[in-house]
C-alpha positions in Angstrom: 0.0 0.0 0.0 1.3 3.5 -0.9 1.2 6.8 1.0 -1.9 8.0 -0.8 -3.9 5.0 0.5 -2.9 5.7 4.1 -3.9 9.4 3.7 -7.4 8.2 2.5 -7.6 6.0 5.5 -6.8 8.9 7.9 -9.5 11.1 6.2 -12.0 8.3 6.3 -11.3 7.6 10.0 -12.0 11.2 11.2 -15.0 11.7 8.9 -16.6 8.4 10.0 -15.7 9.1 13.7 -17.6 12.4 13.5 -20.6 10.8 11.7 -21.1 8.2 14.4 -20.5 10.5 17.4 -23.0 12.9 15.8 -25.6 10.2 15.6 -25.4 9.6 19.4 -25.5 13.4 20.0 -28.5 13.8 17.7 -30.3 11.0 19.6 -29.6 12.9 22.9 -30.9 16.1 21.4 -34.2 14.3 20.4 -34.4 13.0 24.0 -34.0 16.6 25.3 -36.8 17.7 23.0 -39.0 14.8 24.3 -39.5 13.6 20.7 -41.5 10.3 20.2 -39.4 7.1 20.2 -40.1 6.3 16.5 -38.1 9.5 15.6 -34.8 7.8 16.8 -34.5 5.4 13.9 -35.9 8.1 11.6 -32.6 10.0 12.2 -30.7 7.4 10.2 -33.5 7.3 7.6 -33.1 11.0 7.0 -29.3 10.5 6.8 -29.4 7.9 4.1 -32.3 9.4 2.1 -29.7 11.5 0.2 -27.8 8.4 -0.9 -31.0 7.2 -2.7 -32.2 10.6 -4.1 -28.7 11.8 -5.2 -27.5 8.4 -6.6 -27.9 9.4 -10.3 -25.8 12.6 -9.7 -23.0 11.8 -7.2 -21.4 9.2 -9.5 -20.9 11.7 -12.3 -19.8 14.3 -9.7 -17.1 12.0 -8.3 -15.8 11.1 -11.7 -15.8 14.8 -12.9 -13.1 16.0 -10.5 -10.0 14.6 -8.7 -11.5 12.5 -5.9 -9.5 14.1 -3.1 -11.1 17.5 -4.0 -14.6 15.9 -4.0 -14.0 14.4 -0.5 -12.8 17.8 0.8 -15.9 19.6 -0.6 -18.3 17.1 0.8 -16.7 17.2 4.2 -17.5 20.9 4.2 -21.2 20.0 3.7 -21.0 17.7 6.7 -19.6 20.6 8.8 -22.6 22.7 7.6 -25.0 20.1 8.9 -23.3 20.0 12.2 -23.5 23.8 12.5 -27.2 23.7 11.8 -27.7 21.4 14.8 -25.5 23.7 16.8 -27.9 26.6 16.0 -31.0 24.5 17.1 -32.2 23.4 13.7 -34.2 20.2 14.2 -31.9 17.1 14.4 -33.7 15.3 11.6 -33.1 18.2 9.1 -29.5 18.8 10.3 -28.6 15.2 10.1 -30.2 15.0 6.7 -27.7 17.7 5.5 -24.8 15.6 6.9 -26.2 12.7 5.0 -26.2 14.9 1.8 -22.5 15.4 2.2 -21.9 11.7 3.0 -23.8 10.6 -0.1 -21.5 12.6 -2.3 -18.4 11.6 -0.3 -18.8 7.9 -0.6 -18.3 7.4 -4.4 -15.1 9.3 -4.2 -13.9 7.4 -1.1 -14.4 4.0 -2.6 -13.9 4.9 -6.3 -10.4 6.1 -5.7 -9.3 2.7 -4.4 -9.9 1.2 -7.9 -7.8 4.0 -9.4 -5.0 3.8 -6.8 -4.6 0.0 -6.5 -4.5 -3.1 -8.7 -7.5 -5.6 -8.5 -5.5 -8.2 -6.5 -5.1 -5.7 -3.6 -8.8 -4.7 -3.4 -9.8 -7.3 -0.8 -6.9 -6.3 1.4 -7.6 -2.6 0.9 -11.3 -3.0 1.7 -10.3 -5.0 4.8 -8.1 -2.1 6.0 -10.8 0.5 5.0 -13.6 -1.4 6.7 -11.5 -2.3 9.7 -10.5 1.3 10.2 -14.1 2.5 9.5 -15.3 0.1 12.2 -12.7 1.4 14.6 -14.0 4.9 13.9 -17.5 3.5 14.7 -16.2 2.2 18.0 -14.5 5.4 18.9 -17.3 7.5 17.5 -19.9 5.6 19.6 -17.8 5.8 22.7 -17.0 9.5 22.1 -20.7 10.2 21.5 -21.5 8.4 24.7 -18.9 10.3 26.7 -20.1 13.7 25.2 -23.7 13.1 26.2 -22.9 11.6 29.6 -24.2 13.1 32.9 -20.7 13.3 34.3 -19.4 15.6 31.5 -22.5 17.7 31.7 -22.0 18.2 35.5 -18.3 19.0 34.9 -19.0 21.6 32.3 -21.8 23.1 34.4 -19.3 23.5 37.2 -16.6 25.0 35.1 -18.8 27.2 32.9 -22.1 28.1 34.7 -23.8 29.5 31.6 -27.6 29.3 31.4 -28.6 31.3 28.3 -27.7 28.8 25.6 -30.4 27.4 23.3 -29.0 23.8 23.7 -27.4 22.6 26.9 -23.8 23.5 27.4 -22.7 19.9 27.2 -24.5 19.4 23.8 -23.0 22.5 22.3 -19.5 21.3 23.5 -20.2 17.9 22.0 -21.1 19.4 18.6 -17.9 21.5 18.7 -15.8 18.3 19.2 -17.5 16.7 16.3 -16.9 19.7 14.0 -13.2 19.5 15.0 -13.1 15.9 13.8 -14.7 16.9 10.4 -12.1 19.7 10.1 -9.3 17.1 10.6 -10.8 14.9 7.9 -10.9 17.9 5.5 -7.2 18.6 6.2 -6.3 15.0 5.2 -8.6 15.3 2.2 -6.4 18.1 0.9 -3.3 15.8 1.1 -4.9 12.9 -1.0 -2.9 12.7 -4.3 -4.4 13.1 -7.7 -4.3 9.5 -9.2 -4.3 10.9 -12.7 -7.4 8.9 -13.6 -9.7 10.9 -16.0 -13.0 9.9 -17.4 -15.0 11.0 -20.4 -16.9 14.3 -20.0 -19.7 13.7 -17.6 -23.4 14.4 -18.3 -24.8 17.6 -16.8 -28.5 17.3 -17.8 -30.5 15.8 -14.9 -32.6 13.6 -17.1 -29.6 12.3 -19.0 -27.9 11.6 -15.7 -30.9 9.6 -14.5 -31.0 7.6 -17.8 -27.2 6.9 -17.5 -27.6 5.9 -13.9 -30.5 3.5 -14.8 -28.3 1.9 -17.5 -25.4 1.4 -14.9 -28.0 0.1 -12.4 -29.4 -2.6 -14.7 -25.9 -3.5 -16.0 -24.7 -4.3 -12.5 -27.8 -6.1 -11.3 -27.9 -8.3 -14.5 -24.3 -9.3 -14.1 -24.1 -12.8 -12.4 -21.4 -11.8 -10.0 -22.5 -8.2 -9.6 -26.1 -9.0 -8.6 -25.0 -11.5 -5.9 -22.4 -9.2 -4.3 -24.8 -6.2 -4.5 -27.6 -8.2 -2.9 -25.3 -9.3 0.0 -23.8 -5.8 0.6 -27.2 -4.2 0.4 -28.5 -6.6 3.1 -25.5 -6.1 5.2 -25.8 -2.3 5.3 -29.6 -2.4 5.8 -29.2 -4.9 8.7 -26.2 -3.0 10.2 -28.1 0.3 10.3 -31.1 -1.3 11.9 -29.0 -3.3 14.4 -27.5 0.0 15.7 -30.9 1.0 17.0 -32.0 -2.5 18.0 -28.8 -2.7 20.2 -29.6 0.7 21.8 -33.2 -0.4 22.6 -32.1 -3.9 23.7 -29.5 -2.4 26.0 -32.2 -0.1 27.6 -34.8 -2.8 28.0 -32.9 -6.0 28.7 -29.6 -4.7 30.2 -31.0 -1.5 31.9 -28.3 0.7 30.5 -28.6 4.5 29.8 -27.8 5.9 26.4 -24.2 6.8 27.2 -23.4 3.2 28.2 -25.7 1.6 25.5 -23.7 3.5 22.8 -20.6 1.5 23.9 -22.3 -1.7 22.9 -22.5 -0.3 19.3 -18.7 -0.1 19.6 -18.5 -3.7 20.8 -20.3 -4.8 17.6 -18.0 -2.7 15.5 -15.0 -4.2 17.2 -16.2 -7.6 16.0 -16.8 -6.3 12.5 -13.2 -5.0 12.5 -11.9 -8.4 13.6 -13.9 -10.2 10.9 -12.9 -7.7 8.2 -9.2 -8.0 9.0 -9.5 -11.9 9.0 -11.2 -11.8 5.6 -8.6 -9.5 4.2 -5.9 -11.9 5.2 -7.6 -15.2 4.4 -10.0 -14.7 1.5 -8.6 -13.8 -2.0 -10.9 -12.1 -4.5 -11.5 -15.2 -6.6 -12.9 -17.0 -3.5 -15.0 -14.1 -2.2 -18.4 -15.9 -2.8 -17.5 -18.8 -0.4 -18.1 -16.5 2.6 -21.9 -16.2 2.1 -22.9 -18.9 4.7 -21.4 -16.6 7.3 -24.2 -14.1 6.6 -26.9 -16.8 7.1 -25.2 -17.9 10.4 -25.1 -14.3 11.6 -28.8 -13.9 11.2 -29.5 -17.0 13.3 -27.1 -16.0 16.0 -28.8 -12.5 16.3 -31.9 -14.2 17.7 -29.9 -15.4 20.7 -29.9 -11.8 22.0 -33.4 -12.4 23.4 -31.9 -14.8 26.0 -29.2 -12.5 27.2 -29.8 -10.2 30.2 -26.3 -9.4 31.4 -23.4 -7.4 29.9 -21.1 -10.4 30.7 -22.8 -12.4 28.0 -23.7 -9.5 25.8 -20.2 -8.5 25.0 -19.0 -11.8 23.5 -22.3 -12.3 21.7 -22.1 -8.9 20.0 -18.4 -9.4 19.1 -19.4 -12.7 17.4 -22.2 -11.1 15.5 -19.9 -8.3 14.3 -17.1 -10.7 13.4 -19.4 -12.8 11.2 -20.7 -9.6 9.5 -17.2 -8.3 8.8 -16.0 -11.6 7.5 -18.7 -12.0 4.9 -19.1 -8.4 3.8 -15.5 -7.4 3.0 -14.8 -9.9 0.2 -18.3 -9.3 -1.2 -17.6 -5.5 -1.2 -14.3 -6.0 -3.0 -15.9 -8.3 -5.6 -18.6 -5.7 -6.2 -16.0 -2.9 -6.6 -14.0 -5.1 -9.1 -17.1 -6.0 -11.2 -18.3 -2.3 -11.2 -14.8 -1.1 -12.2 -14.8 -3.7 -15.1 -18.3 -2.9 -16.3 -18.3 0.9 -15.9 -16.4 3.8 -14.2 -15.5 3.7 -10.5 -17.8 6.6 -9.5 -20.8 5.3 -11.4 -20.5 1.8 -9.9 -20.2 3.1 -6.4 -23.2 5.3 -6.9 -25.2 2.2 -7.9 -23.9 0.4 -4.9 -24.8 3.3 -2.6 -28.3 3.5 -4.1 -29.0 -0.2 -3.6 -27.5 -0.4 -0.1 -29.2 2.7 1.2 -32.5 1.8 -0.4 -32.1 -1.4 1.8 -31.3 0.8 4.8 -34.4 3.0 4.2 -36.6 -0.1 3.9 -35.3 -1.9 7.0 -35.2 1.3 9.1 -38.8 2.1 8.0 -40.0 -1.3 9.0 -38.2 -1.0 12.3 -39.7 2.4 13.0 -43.1 0.9 12.2 -42.5 -2.0 14.6 -41.5 0.5 17.3 -44.6 2.6 16.6 -46.7 -0.5 17.0 -45.1 -1.0 20.4 -43.8 -4.5 19.8 -41.4 -5.8 22.4 -37.7 -5.6 21.6 -37.5 -9.4 21.8 -40.0 -9.9 19.0 -38.2 -7.3 16.9 -34.9 -9.1 17.4 -36.3 -12.5 16.4 -38.0 -11.0 13.3 -34.8 -9.2 12.4 -32.5 -12.2 12.7 -34.9 -14.6 10.8 -35.3 -12.0 8.1 -31.5 -11.6 7.6 -31.0 -15.4 7.6 -33.9 -15.9 5.1 -32.6 -13.3 2.7 -29.1 -14.8 2.8 -30.5 -18.3 2.1 -32.4 -16.9 -1.0 -29.2 -15.2 -2.2 -27.2 -18.4 -1.8 -29.9 -20.3 -3.8 -29.8 -17.7 -6.6 -26.0 -17.9 -6.8 -26.3 -21.7 -7.1 -28.8 -21.3 -9.9 -26.5 -18.8 -11.6 -23.6 -21.3 -11.4 -25.7 -24.1 -12.9 -26.8 -21.8 -15.7 -23.2 -20.8 -16.4 -21.9 -24.3 -16.3 -24.7 -25.4 -18.7 -23.9 -22.6 -21.2 -20.2 -23.3 -20.9 -20.8 -27.0 -21.6 -22.9 -26.2 -24.6 -20.3 -23.9 -25.9 -17.6 -26.6 -25.6 -19.8 -29.1 -27.5 -20.3 -26.6 -30.3 -16.6 -26.0 -30.4 -15.8 -29.7 -30.6 -18.4 -30.3 -33.2 -17.1 -27.6 -35.4 -13.6 -28.9 -35.0 -14.6 -32.5 -35.9 -16.5 -31.2 -39.0 -13.4 -29.4 -40.3 -11.3 -32.5 -39.9 
């Protein structure tokens, strides 16, 4: 790996750290506003909405300029969203602006890997990126938990007895820390080298961009390898986003933990994902990436065990295992998807299709979770439904892959017979 790759990693770490700390802070703001419980998962829904709406545009945007510059500009948008929350704009709207920046940031972040590195290094690179991203989730969740804790609030109230602020002093301090992390990410963005990759002039007309995106979307979903890897990564991100909120609610109801301590459990899951991601990067080459799919099926079943756990002593190893299985199966599939997208189309466009599919999955699963919360179903029922859903979808994807393989083998055999027949005829 070269210096440019490590600069990308540093920028990604601080940007993701801020995103995840800000989520915990935004939840705390909602609590302070006495917002209804269904609004909590809606925060993430508003965040990812931009990924779906802007998907036809952000791929072309990422390919139109050097990707380091794109990442710098979109980090400034994230800072703007954080500032809006600082000035008491509703958390749903402010976090949506942060999501707007993240949606445009993502195609550049992943697309530059295919420009910077050869195909054989993509699994390892994704392992490092996902591992570091997960570390940022761990530290972001812990940082967010610390920033909204009662101890920090009491300490700040003692040191700075100010009572005229719109938000509490501790929340304004927390938002200031998050903005500093975004600024550090932007500084690293400026140091990302220009890879020299240039693409054909990008469309500017919105309708043509949508048509172009639709073509890329159907191309990737019709590809035998692309559709399987896209289905798996879409399920992973939808399930991962939902699991964040399930863990928070489970920690409150089953483990009797406050938000500050429940946020640490998100970090525990993320630690497991990092471990699984690094193991996959070391053990699974690109050509064997499809062999990890049973891990996703197993992960869904193991999630249901959460309903029997009522102590942190058992919760920690269980959440690490769930995270490790998730990281182990998603990293090779993500690398395969990036490789197929790079082969079939440009880097930015393929990542935009990936973002659209994955975030449409997040919207669907978070929407269903918010509905279950509004219906006042117990967290145990939600956990069982969630785990069985993940396992069921993974089983269907594995069946589809097996059918694709049989179809490919059949066509390959027919082709060989035709070739032999032609050869015999000429003799």
